[in-house]
N, C-alpha and C positions, 0 to 999 in steps of 0.2 A: 650739325651739330644737337641742332633739337630733335629730329627725325631719331637717333641714336639711343637717346636721353631717356627718349620715351618708349623707345622698346625695351631699353634696361629695365627702365621703372619695371615694364609689363612683364620681363620676366620676371623681371625678384619676386613680384607678388605673387605670380604663380609656383615659383618656387617658396617660396614661405608658404603657403596657409597648402602648398601638398606634402609640405612637409609635416606643420599641421595638424593633420586631420590623420595620416604617418599616425604621431605623436598619441590617439586619441585611441589606438589598436588595445591596448593593452587595457581600457576602460570598457572593452567590449566584455564582462564578466558576468557574475552569479549577479550582481543589480540590474543590470540590462537585461535578462530571464526573466527578475521577478516584474522589469515593469512588462513586458511584454505578457507574462500570465495576466496582471493587472487589467491589461487590456483587452487581451482576448476572455478576461470572465466579465468584461462590463456589462451586462443588463443594456444601459440606456446607451450616450453617447461620450464617448471623449470628447472633456476640450480642453481647445489651444487658449492659453495665458501670456497675454506676455508687454512690455509696453519698448516705446519705439524701434528702434530698430530691429531688434531679438522680438516686441510684436509684431513687425514685418515675417519674419520669421515663422514665427507660430501661425502664422496666416496661411504660409505657403503649407508649412507640414499636415494642418488641419484639411486642404484642401487633398494632399495626396490621399493621406488616408483616406478622405470621403471617396472617394476617386477608386481606392484599389478594397474596397470591401471595409472600412472599419467605420461605423456613422459618426461624423466626426463636426464641429464648424467651431471657427472664432470670435474668441471676446475678449475686445479689449481689458483689460484691467483695471483702468481707472474709469470706466464705465461700469464696469460688474461693481466695482464699491461703491456706485449712486444710482443700482436696479438695475442693470443687468446679470447681478449674481442671479436675480429669479431667475432665468434659464438655465439653473445648471438644476439637476434634479439629483435625488437621494440615490440612484442606481446610475449615475453619469460616473466620468473619471476625470482628474484633471493635472493638463501635462501643462506645468510652467515653466516658463523659459527665462533663464536673465541671466543676462552676464556676472553681473557683482555677486548677484542673489541676495540685493540688500534693498531694491527698490520699496521706499515707501506701497506704490500701490499695489501690490505682488505681497506687503507685508500684513497688508488690513485684511487680507481674503484671509489669511493662513488659518486664524483660528474659528471661523466662520465655516471652514468646509472641515474644521477638525471635529468642531461640533456634530458637525450632521453625519458624520463619522463616511466622508465621501475623500478614495483613497486618489494623492496627492502623488504628482512626480514630476520630481524637476532635475530641469538639463541646466546647469549653471558651469559657470567657469570658474566659481569656486564652491566646492563640495562645504566648506566650512561657515559657510555664510548664514546667516538666516532662514534662506528659504531651504538654504542644504541641508539645516540638520533637521528641519522640522518636517520635509516630507519622507513618504511613507516610501518612497525610492531617490533616491540619486544619482544620477548620472553625469559625471566629470563632462565636461567641454570647453575644460584648461588648455590654455596658450600663452605658452612665454610669450612671444609678442604678438601683438598686431602687425599686420603688413604696413598700414599708414608709417611713413617715417617719422612720425610727430611719435607715434606707439598712443594715438587717441582714438582717432575712427576705430566703429566695430569693422574688422576688415578677415582676417584671419579666426576671432571670436565668432562673427557671423556666419561666415564659412563651416565652423566647428558645429555649430547648432542644429543647422540644416544639417547636416554629414547625420552627427544621431538622430535626427528626425528621421530622417530616408531609411538609415537603418532599422529604426524599426519597422515602419512598417514593408522594407522587403522581408521583415522575418515575420511579422504577420502575413504578407501574404503568401508565401510558403505552406507558413504554419496552417491555415488555413485552406491550403488548395483551392487558392482564386487563379482561375484562370482567364484567358484571351476574353473568353464569350463575356464573363462576369464583366471582366474592362470594360467591354465596349456595353454592357448595358447604359455602364454610368456616363458615357460618350457614343450617345446616340447621335448626333448630328457630326460629331469626325470620319475622319479617313478611315479610322479603324472601324466603327462604329456602321457604319453602312457596308462593309467589307464582311461584315458580322451579324448583322443582324436586317440586311432585302436579303426578302427572299424572290425566285423569281417570278412570282404571284402578288409580289408590290409592283414589278414595274411589267409585266407580259398587258396583252389587249385581249378582251376577252369579246364572248359573245360572238351579235356581227361584225365587231372587228374583226377578226378571225379573218385570213383569204384563205377563203378554202370552198373546191366544186368538186363534184363525183366522179369518178375515174372513166365515165362513159360519153365526158363532153369531151368538144374539139379543142385545137388548141385557142380557138378564137371566142371560148366562152372562158374561156381561162387568164388571157389577157386582158378582157373585162374585168374579171373576178382582182388581179393584181394591180391593174390600173387602178381602179375605186379606193383598196385598200393602201395604198402604200409600202409596204414594207418592202419591197422588190424579193417578195418568193409568195408561194400559192402550195397550201396545203392540197394533198388527192386525198380523198377518202372512200372507200367501198360502199356496198350495201349493208355493212354494218355500222358502219361510219367509224369505223380504223383508220387509222391512217396508214395510207397505203405506198404514197409517195410525195412528194416535193417536186420543185420548178421552182427556178427561180431566174432572174433578169438574166444572169452571164449561160442559165439551158436556153436561155430564148433565142443566142446571137450564136450559138454554137446549133439548132437547131437549123435558121435558118442555112447558114452557112451546111451542113450537109442536107439539103435541100423539103426541111418542112414548110408545110403550106399554113394559115392557117384555120384550112378544113383534116388540119392532120390532127387521130386520135391523140388526147392526150395520156393515155396511157402508155402508149408507144416510143414518149418523150422525155414523162418523167423520171427521178431518180428512185426508182424505189428502194435500195435501200438509202435508209436514211437515219445516218449517223448524227443529226443536228437535231438531236430531241432531249430535252428536260422535265424532271418532276418538275412540278409547282414549289418544293418546299425545298427545291435543292438554291442553293446561297445565287444569289445573285453572282456575285464575284467567280465561282464555281464555273459557271453557265459563258462567265468572259474568256477565262482560261479555254474551255471548249474550243469557246468563237478560236483562240489563236491560233490555239493547236492545229484546227479543222483548217485552218483560214477562210473563215466565212465571214458571213457578218451576221444572220440571223439562226433563230432557234423555235422547234417549235415546242409547246406544252402537252404532255398526253399523259391521260391515267392511269391509272393499272392495268383499264382494257385497252389500251394505245388509242385515245379518243383522244384527239386535240383539243384542247382545251384554252389552249393562248398560244399567242406568237409574238415574239418582240425577236427589236433589231438594236445595231450599238449605239442609234442615235436612242432608243429608248432605255439604255446604259449611260448614258450622257447627260443624259437627264434626271438621273435619279442617283449623279453622282459616282457612283461607280467607277466608272471610267474614264 
């Protein structure tokens, strides 16, 4: 009985909040466009403010904007009235979020922002409130009823405020032509950042760490070099230091099966067609995709003249967080 009651309550909340969001669609009008224009034209930062649950929503929207190309941060309305207002400059704009639009902390800020001619965008549940009337642009986040059965706890209303903020953020993403790479620049520590910002030159072994021999050596010399460098393969170069071939630990097993000895010339055993090579500025994620495609565990990094300048394997990509 208890389980069914919880499930019913959960479903009811989702339906009510979903409907509340659909009811907001008519509010995406010319005022929404004006709000986007103010934010696009802001030379400084877009400041989000609010109190209580709306303050938490404002903080989240500020974070979303900052990570999607709009310089933004959150100022708690109560703290703003006691000194933090100094964080807001003449080139900034402000988005104030409040369900009632009558919070005393926000009302204190209105005349100060007006005197300083700082554009004010209001996201409110009541467009006829003090905040709604004072703002340069007012966006409605009105809901008929909270999902809370007591119609008290901010539920549908806070969801509506968040949705309007997300709508603004996405509209600006499209207006600015914000790209996946731009997003990664704000998230260098995340999976997307690693995928888009880490290049082969960032993970490759360089200089004396590259396993390399000349094409005139015997298999035993190649094996000594392969063992010292522990990448599971070796680069073979010609007299011009160009990549002539590669030889892997898998090639070793196949060579021995065919009767090769440690005194066999490496030139006779190496793979002269090297598909597993990349450039230093190639993305490490693309290199990983190439490894999967070719079913190999390592790659050679070459320059424009086909000289080996680096090497790495799957373990290096794992350490870099690419895999």
